[in-house]
N, C-alpha and C positions, 0 to 999 in steps of 0.2 A: 700169311702163307702157313702159319702152323695148323690152322684149322681146316684148310682145303682137303686133305688126305681123308681126315674124318668124316667130311661131309659127304663124301662120294657115296659110301655104302648106303647112307640114310637116303639120299637122293635116288639110289638104284631101287631101293626097297619101296621108295613111296612110288615110283614110277610102276614097278610090278604091281603094287597094291591098286595103283590108280587104273592099269590094264584089266585087272581082274575085276574091280567093281563097275568099269564101265561097261565090260561084257555082263555083268550082273544088271546093270540098270536098263541094258537092252532086253536082256530076258524079262525084267518087269515089264517093261512096255510091250514087249510081245506077249506075254502072259495076259496083260490087261486087255489086249486086242482080241485075243483068242477067248477070252472071259466074255466080252460082249458079244462075241457071236455064237458061243454056245454056253451060256451060263450052267446050264444043268450037268455038263460033263466035265468042264476045263476047271483045273485047279491052279493057284497062283502061289509062288512061293518068293517071299520077301527076303532081302539080304540087308541085314541091320548090324552097324556097328554101335555096340554097347559102351558101358562105363569100364571102370577099372577093374581088371580080373583078381579074382580070389576074394573079394570082399564080400560081406552078406548081401550088400544090396544088389550085387551082380548075380550071385550064386543062388540066393533064395528067391529072387524076385524077377530081375530081368530076363536071365536066361530061361526059368521055367515059363514064364509067360510067353515069350516068341517062339519056343521050340515044343512046347506042349499045349498051353492054353488056348493059343490062337486057333490051332487045329481043333480042339475041342469043341470052342465057341461056336465055329464055323461048320461044325459036322465034316471036318474034312477039306472043306473046299479052300480054304487058306491056310498057309503054314508059312515058318520064316526060319532062316539060319541066323544065328547072332554070334559075333566075335568081339571079345572086348578090344577097344582101341589100342590099349597098350600091349597087346599080343599080336597084332595086325600090321604092324610096321606103317601105321598112321601117327604122324606127330600131331599131339593135341592140340599145339597151337595152329595147325593147318585145318582143323574140322571145318571150320565155317568156309574157307576157301573150297575145300573139296566137295562140300554140301552145294555151294553155289555153282559150281561147275557141272554138277551131277554126277561126279565121281562117286560120292557116297550118297546113295539115295536116301538112307534114313540112317541118322548118325547122332552120337551123344557128344556134346562139346562142354568141357569143364570151363566155367566161366572164369575162373582164376587163370586159366592158360590162355584163353583167347583175349582175355583183357590186356594182356601185354601188347598186342595191336590194336585191339578195340577197347579202350579203358571204359567207355560208357556202359559195356554190357556187365562190367564188375560192380555196379554200383550197389545193389542189394546184399553183397557179402564184403564190404569193406572191413578191414581189420579193426576191432574195436567197437564195431557198430551194433551187433546183436549179442546181447548178454544172455539171452535164453531162447528157447523154441517158440513161445508165444510172440515174442518180439520178432523174431526170424518170420515166422507166418504172415504177420501183418505187413512186413516190410515187402516181402514177395509178392503178397496180394496187390499191395499199391503198385508196385513197379511191374507186373506182369503185363498189363496192356502196352507199355512203353516198350518191353522187351519183344513182344509179338510185332510190333511195328517195325522196330530196329532190325528184327530178323527178316523179316519180309522185304524191306525196302533196300537194306543194305547188304543183304546177302542171299536174297532169292529163296528163303527157307521159311517153312511153315512151323511154328512152335506148337508142339504137341504135349509136351510135358516139361516140367521142372522137377529134377531131383535134387535131395539134399543128402549130404554125406554128414557122419556124425561130427560133433563139436570138435574142433581142431585145438587140442590141449597140449601141454608143454611136458616133455619127458627130459629129465636131468640126471647126468651121470652121478651129480653129488647133491647133497641136502640144499634146498630151496626154501625160503622162508615166504616169497610172495613176488609180485612182478617186478618190484623195484630191485631185488635180488639177482635179477638176470644181467644187471649191469656187469660190463667187462667179460661176459661170456660168448662163446661163438654158438649161434643158435641156428638150427636149420629152419629156413622158410621156404615156401612153395609159391609164393606171389610178390608182387612190388609192394601190395598194401601191408602184409606181414613185415615186409623189410622196413618200411616206414615206422612201424608199431615198435618193433625191438630196437631198432636205431634209436628211437626216441627215448627208450629206456637206457641207453648207453651200452647196449649190448651190439655184437658184431653180425649182422645177418649173413648167413651162408646158404646159397640156393644149391640144394642137392635133391637130385630125382628120388622119388618115393622109395625105389627098390634099391637105393645105395644108401638109405638111411641108416641102417643097423651097422655096415661097415665103417661109415663115417663115425658114430658114435664109438665104436670100439677102437678105431685108430686115433681118436682124439681131434680128427678133424672139425667135430662139432662136440660141445659140452651138452647141449640141450637139443631137442628136436620137437617142431610143431608138427603134430599129425593126429588123427583120430586115436583113440584109447584102443579100440578093438583092433584096428590095422595096425598100430604100433605094436601090439601084442603079437600079431601075426608075424611081424618083422622080427620078433625076438628081442625087442628093446628092453623088456624087463629083466633080460639076463645081463644088461650093462648099465641100466639106470637103477637109481635109487629112488628117486622122487617123482611122482606124477602131480602136477599142478594143473587143477582143472578148470581155470578160468578160459572160457570158449574165446580164442584169439579171433578165430572166424569158423566158418561151418564148412564150405564146400558146396556149392551149388553147380548143377549141370543142367544144360537145355538140350533136351531130345526133340529133335526136328527133321523135317522132311525137306528134300529138294522140291520145290513148288511143281515143278513139271512131273516129277515121279509120283507126287500126291495126286495131281489131276489125272494121271493115267491109271489110277485105281479104280476099281468098279465102286459105285456109289454104295453099294452094299458093305464093302470091305472099310471105305472111309467112315461109314456110320458106325461099324463095330469098333474101328479102333478110336473114334472120338468118344464113345461110350465107355470103353474099357480102360484107355490110357489113364484117366483121371483115377481110377481105382488103383492101377498099378502105382501111379505117383503117390497116392495116400499111403499105401503099404509101404512103400520105400520110406517116406517120411516117418511113420511110426517107428519102423525098424531102426532108422538112424537115430531118433529120440531116445529108444532104450538103449543104442549102443553107445549114446553119449554119458550114461551114468555108469560107471564102472560098479560091478555088483561083488560083494564079498560074501563067501560063505563060509569063511573059516574064522576062528576065534581064539581066544586065549587057549582054551581047552582043545582046539584042533587048529594048530598054527597053520599059517598060510606055507605053502611049498616055495623055496627058494627059487628065483628066477621066473616068477608068475606074476601077472598083473595085479592079483590080490595082495602080493606081498610087498609091493611098492609103498613107500609112505606117501599117502594122500593128502595134500595140502589144497584145501579149499579157499576159494578167494574171499578176503575179507571185505568188509565194506569200504574201508579204505582202497583197496584195490579196484574195486567196482568205480569209486570217485576218480582214481587215477586213470582207468581204462576210458571212462567218457571225457576226461579232459584231454588224454592223448589223441582220441579220435577227433576231437573237435578242432585242436589247435595243430596237429601235426597230420593226421592220416588223411582227412578229408581236404585240406588245403593241398597237400601234394598230389592227391587224385584229381583234384580240378586243375591243377598245372599241368598233370600229363594229359588230361581228357580234352582241355581247349574250352573255349567261350561258349560252346554248345551246352556244357554240362551243368553249369550252375542253374540255368532255367529248368533243365530236365531233372535235377535232384529237387529243386524246390516244389516242382509241379508232382511230384510222385512220393518220395520218402520223407522229405522235411515234415510234412504235416504228421507222420507216423511217430517221428523219433523227436520232434520239437527242435531241430537243428538245421538252421538255413544255411546255405553254400555261402562260402566267402566268394568274392569277386574273382574273376580271373585275373591273374597278373601279367 
């Protein structure tokens, strides 16, 4: 009873957004029809739901590609409008449903969010799985064909790109020596597998939306927060935190996909253009995320870091013992709990895709 009043505005906003996007989808289909009748004169504008607003992957790459580059590459024949999903009234966990229904013709789904309902989609970014970007790249490459199949068969969507967000590291209000030192602290998490990881350390996971992390840290609702270093800086976390622990708990993967009917409605020329250019966009986003995963310091003893900045935080890098602990927690806690949530279909899925890359076979479903 308590949650019902709060749910109505969300449902109303979702219905409004669905209505707008259904009209947009009709416009796409109509535009595609007109394009086939008069390809030399007609133009086509796509409607795209992008990733998280305000972070470099969206501002420097997604938005410019859709709002400027697509038109330039097609000599003005094709263009697009894009809105970040967290400013569009689209619940992230509903993105695949909206794609399947065609309400969102082209959309970005954060795998950590949709994995709450479809755990199998979160396999390549389980907490503690990927200690570095090279490992993450291998894991994603191994899982991509399965993700393409799962998106097509289960959600009526064509996978077009996989985006990466920077390493999800740990900001803490007080000093921190390493992973084991998180015990008894309240830690902000954003996914079930992050919860599994910090709970195994004796910490208390607290699910807090990204936009509310700063307030939660200031109020003491959270002692530490798992998020990206650069995005945490944008939230002002260095003003309330003392320590940045740079062990990548997870990374943050997003699938960019098209509703299959919307995709088939596009002119062949536009399909070919997107299939050629989206891998380049994906590569640029990965490179940017990898750079953002490594905090850079320009200050020194001669020029001290300004208080309240990312550079001023005490940086604690993972030791060999931390990496051994990460691997053990992944094998003994995170992976078994994921299998429990995912069901009997997931051990063979894991063993056929990711297990050969990381050398960890799935435990049996209990």
